[in-house]
C-alpha positions as CSV (number, residue, x, y, z in Angstrom):
1,X,0.0,-0.5,-0.1
2,X,1.4,3.7,-0.8
3,X,0.7,6.1,2.7
4,X,-0.6,9.4,0.1
5,X,-0.6,11.8,1.9
6,X,-0.9,15.7,1.5
7,X,2.6,17.6,1.0
8,X,0.9,21.0,1.7
9,X,0.4,22.3,5.8
10,X,-3.8,24.0,5.2
11,X,-2.9,28.0,3.9
12,X,-4.7,30.0,6.1
13,X,-4.5,33.9,7.1
14,X,-7.3,35.5,9.7
15,X,-8.4,37.8,7.1
16,X,-9.9,34.8,4.9
17,X,-12.6,34.3,4.1
18,X,-12.9,31.9,1.8
19,X,-11.9,28.7,1.4
20,X,-10.8,26.4,-0.7
21,X,-11.7,21.9,0.3
22,X,-10.1,19.9,-1.9
23,X,-8.2,16.0,-1.6
24,X,-5.3,15.7,-2.6
25,X,-2.5,16.3,-4.4
26,X,-1.3,13.9,-7.6
27,X,1.1,11.2,-5.2
28,X,4.2,12.6,-6.8
29,X,4.0,16.1,-4.5
30,X,3.6,13.2,-1.8
31,X,7.4,12.1,-2.9
32,X,9.1,14.7,-4.4
33,X,9.0,13.9,-7.5
34,X,8.1,16.8,-9.1
35,X,7.6,17.2,-12.7
36,X,8.8,20.0,-15.6
37,X,6.2,22.7,-14.6
38,X,4.3,21.7,-11.7
39,X,4.8,24.6,-8.9
40,X,5.1,23.4,-5.1
41,X,2.6,24.7,-4.2
42,X,-1.3,23.1,-3.7
43,X,-3.1,23.2,-6.9
44,X,0.3,22.8,-8.2
45,X,-0.1,20.0,-11.1
46,X,0.9,20.6,-14.0
47,X,-2.3,18.5,-14.8
48,X,-4.8,21.0,-13.2
49,X,-6.6,23.6,-14.4
50,X,-7.5,25.3,-10.7
51,X,-5.2,27.9,-11.2
52,X,-5.3,28.4,-14.8
53,X,-8.4,29.1,-14.9
54,X,-7.7,32.1,-11.4
55,X,-5.3,33.1,-14.1
56,X,-7.7,33.1,-16.9
57,X,-10.8,35.5,-14.2
58,X,-8.1,37.7,-13.2
59,X,-5.3,38.3,-15.8
60,X,-2.0,37.0,-13.4
61,X,0.1,36.0,-15.9
62,X,1.3,33.6,-13.7
63,X,5.0,31.6,-14.0
64,X,4.2,27.5,-13.9
65,X,7.5,26.1,-13.0
66,X,9.0,24.9,-10.5
67,X,10.3,28.1,-8.9
68,X,9.7,29.7,-5.4
69,X,8.8,33.1,-6.8
70,X,5.9,30.8,-8.5
71,X,5.0,29.9,-5.2
72,X,5.0,33.1,-3.6
73,X,2.9,34.1,-6.7
74,X,0.3,32.1,-5.8
75,X,0.8,33.4,-1.8
76,X,0.0,37.7,-3.2
77,X,-2.9,36.4,-5.3
78,X,-4.8,34.5,-2.8
79,X,-4.0,36.7,0.4
80,X,-4.8,39.9,-1.9
81,X,-7.6,37.9,-2.2
82,X,-8.7,37.2,0.7
83,X,-9.1,32.9,-0.5
84,X,-7.6,30.3,2.1
85,X,-6.5,26.6,0.7
86,X,-7.7,24.1,4.1
87,X,-8.2,20.5,1.1
88,X,-9.8,18.4,3.6
89,X,-7.6,14.8,2.9
90,X,-4.8,14.2,5.2
91,X,-3.5,10.9,4.0
92,X,-5.3,7.7,2.4
93,X,-4.2,4.2,1.2
94,X,-3.8,3.4,-1.7
95,X,-3.1,0.6,-3.8
96,X,-2.3,2.0,-7.0
97,X,-0.4,4.9,-7.8
98,X,-2.7,7.4,-8.7
99,X,-4.5,11.1,-8.1
100,X,-8.3,9.0,-8.5
101,X,-10.7,10.0,-5.3
102,X,-12.4,6.2,-6.0
103,X,-8.9,5.0,-5.1
104,X,-8.7,6.7,-1.5
105,X,-8.0,3.6,1.5
106,X,-8.2,4.0,5.1
107,X,-8.8,8.1,4.4
108,X,-7.8,11.0,7.6
109,X,-9.6,13.3,7.7
110,X,-8.8,17.3,8.0
111,X,-10.3,18.2,11.2
112,X,-12.5,21.8,8.5
113,X,-15.2,22.8,11.1
114,X,-12.2,22.9,14.2
115,X,-10.2,25.1,11.1
116,X,-13.8,27.4,11.1
117,X,-14.1,27.9,14.1
118,X,-10.3,29.2,14.3
119,X,-10.5,31.9,11.3
120,X,-14.4,33.3,12.2
121,X,-13.8,35.2,8.7
122,X,-14.3,32.4,6.1
123,X,-17.8,32.6,5.3
124,X,-17.5,30.3,1.9
125,X,-16.3,27.0,1.0
126,X,-15.3,26.5,-2.5
127,X,-15.4,22.7,-3.5
128,X,-13.3,21.2,-6.6
129,X,-15.3,18.4,-6.3
130,X,-18.4,17.7,-5.8
131,X,-20.6,14.9,-4.0
132,X,-19.4,12.1,-6.0
133,X,-17.7,9.3,-3.6
134,X,-14.6,9.9,-1.6
135,X,-15.0,13.4,-3.1
136,X,-14.5,16.9,-1.1
137,X,-18.1,17.6,-0.6
138,X,-18.8,14.0,0.0
139,X,-16.5,13.3,3.0
140,X,-17.1,16.5,4.6
141,X,-20.7,15.2,5.0
142,X,-19.3,12.4,6.8
143,X,-18.0,14.9,9.0
144,X,-20.6,16.9,9.5
145,X,-22.8,14.1,10.6
146,X,-19.9,13.5,12.9
147,X,-21.1,16.4,14.5
148,X,-24.4,16.3,14.5
149,X,-24.9,18.8,11.8
150,X,-26.5,18.9,8.5
151,X,-26.4,21.0,4.5
152,X,-29.6,23.0,3.6
153,X,-30.4,23.0,-0.6
154,X,-30.0,26.8,-1.7
155,X,-29.6,25.5,-5.4
156,X,-29.6,21.3,-7.2
157,X,-28.0,23.4,-9.8
158,X,-24.3,22.1,-10.8
159,X,-22.4,24.3,-8.7
160,X,-24.3,22.6,-6.5
161,X,-24.5,25.2,-2.7
162,X,-25.5,24.5,0.6
163,X,-24.7,26.2,3.6
164,X,-25.0,25.2,7.0
165,X,-24.5,26.8,10.6
166,X,-21.8,26.1,13.0
167,X,-23.1,24.5,16.7
168,X,-23.2,26.4,19.6
169,X,-23.3,30.3,17.0
170,X,-25.4,31.6,14.7
171,X,-22.9,31.7,11.9
172,X,-24.1,30.4,8.6
173,X,-21.6,28.4,6.1
174,X,-22.4,28.7,2.4
175,X,-20.4,25.5,0.5
176,X,-20.2,25.9,-3.6
177,X,-19.6,22.0,-5.7
178,X,-17.3,22.9,-8.9
179,X,-16.5,20.9,-10.6
180,X,-12.8,19.9,-10.8
181,X,-11.0,21.1,-12.3
182,X,-8.7,18.0,-13.9
183,X,-9.7,16.1,-17.3
184,X,-11.3,13.7,-15.4
185,X,-14.2,16.0,-14.9
186,X,-14.3,16.7,-19.2
187,X,-16.9,13.7,-19.5
188,X,-19.7,14.9,-17.1
189,X,-19.0,19.1,-18.1
190,X,-19.9,17.5,-21.9
191,X,-22.6,15.7,-20.4
192,X,-24.5,19.2,-18.8
193,X,-27.3,20.9,-21.0
194,X,-25.3,24.0,-19.9
195,X,-22.6,23.3,-21.8
196,X,-24.6,21.6,-25.3
197,X,-26.2,25.4,-25.8
198,X,-23.4,27.8,-25.9
199,X,-21.4,25.1,-27.2
200,X,-24.2,25.1,-30.0
201,X,-23.3,28.8,-29.5
202,X,-20.2,28.5,-29.8
203,X,-17.3,25.7,-31.4
204,X,-14.6,26.2,-30.1
205,X,-16.3,26.5,-26.4
206,X,-14.1,24.4,-24.2
207,X,-14.5,21.8,-20.5
208,X,-12.2,24.5,-19.9
209,X,-13.2,27.5,-20.8
210,X,-17.1,26.4,-19.2
211,X,-15.0,26.4,-15.6
212,X,-13.9,29.8,-15.8
213,X,-16.9,31.1,-16.4
214,X,-18.7,28.5,-13.4
215,X,-15.7,29.9,-11.3
216,X,-16.0,33.1,-11.3
217,X,-19.1,34.7,-9.7
218,X,-17.8,32.7,-6.6
219,X,-14.1,33.6,-6.4
């Protein structure tokens, strides 16, 4: 079994108002075998789309390279936009060394609720994936259930939006389940009526363009 441990501590700070929540980066980040073009930071895979999406939305002109300056660019952006990152999975076991959420076994979770208590300005969780097995929303629901908390549906259309209240508090937290910024989610996008309509209107429209439109209102 491969022990797939998260290589990064949560990137959180007192001013953060939103928090990105995913699962685990590819195993090569755990063992330090990065590829050319990877950034040694959260969502830094050269194959991932989160940073290219944000780059497009905010015209960041980011560098995609394994350098400290590339890391600092991303940190500066997150601080400016008051966005933290705390993936929910601390570690998992794998029989196959890949990045599939479905392949995770014996999952050990980070206590997201505890982080919310320590960072009281956070009002929105941005899940980089939905309620499919071992996805970030799925795992967070399990954590909420253990604490007797449930999500209330605000919108059931993708990206799905829910809300919950922290116990012993009037504080309301919103959750937004974005389509995963990975190639594996392209098939799901291709089956969406909203994507098909946009594609029919503009044949050059891509799944990446679709994610940009979806993510923009929430960042």
